[in-house]
N, C-alpha and C positions, 0 to 999 in steps of 0.2 A: 524760255519761248515765252511770246507775249500772250498767247492763246490760254497757256497754263497758268500765268499770273492773274488771267481775267477770271478764270475759272474759280481758281482759290479764292480769290477775293470774295467772289459772287457766293460760295458755298461755306467760307469760313465761319464757324460758330452755329451753322445750320445743321451740318451732317457731322458724323462720327469719323467719317474717313475709312471705313471699313472696306474691304475688297468689293463687297457687294454694292456698296454706295459709289465707289469709284468706278465700277464696271457699269452701272447703270447710268451715270453721268457720260462716259465714254460713248456708250451705244447711243445715247439720246443725241449727242453732237453727231456721230457718224450718220445717223440717219437724217439729219436735217443739214449735211453737207454734201455738196455734190462733188464729183470726181476731179472737176476742173478746180474748186476749191481746196481740196486735199492737195494736189499738186502745186498749187500756188503756195499753200502753206510748207511745202517742203521745200521750195524755193527760196523761202524766208529764213529757212534755218541757218544757224551758223554751223560751220563744219564739224565742230565737237558735237553739237546737238543731233545732227545728221548720221553721225557716226554711232551715237549712243542710241538713235533711233532704230537704226539697222542692226546694231548688238542685240537689243532687245528682243527685236523681232525674230530673228535668227535663233536667239537662247529658247524663246517661247515655243517657237515652232518646233525645234528639234526636241524639246522636253516633250511636248504632246506627241510628237511621231514616236519616240522612244517608248512613250506610254503606251500609246495604241499597239505597237508591235511586242510588247511583253505584256500587255494587258494590266499593267499598273504604272504608275508615276514612280521613276526611281527615287525621287527626293520625297515621296510621299505627300507632295502639294497638289491643291486643286489649281488648276488652270481654267479660266473664264475666258480663253480666246479662243 
């Protein structure tokens, strides 16, 4: 995805790439992006990228749901989403 390459080049060598760093970058981008722009980005994704996007969304959302349902994360991981 073009956006990912641009972000990577912008921050390469400037941050460590920790979960916290990456989450902050993602949140900042989302704050500055309209719904229409997000939908436009989705339309530009290749099929494999779109499938990966939704697979990750389903995985993280279900992990969070199971965590809330049991009071803990089954994998013991933190989720920032």
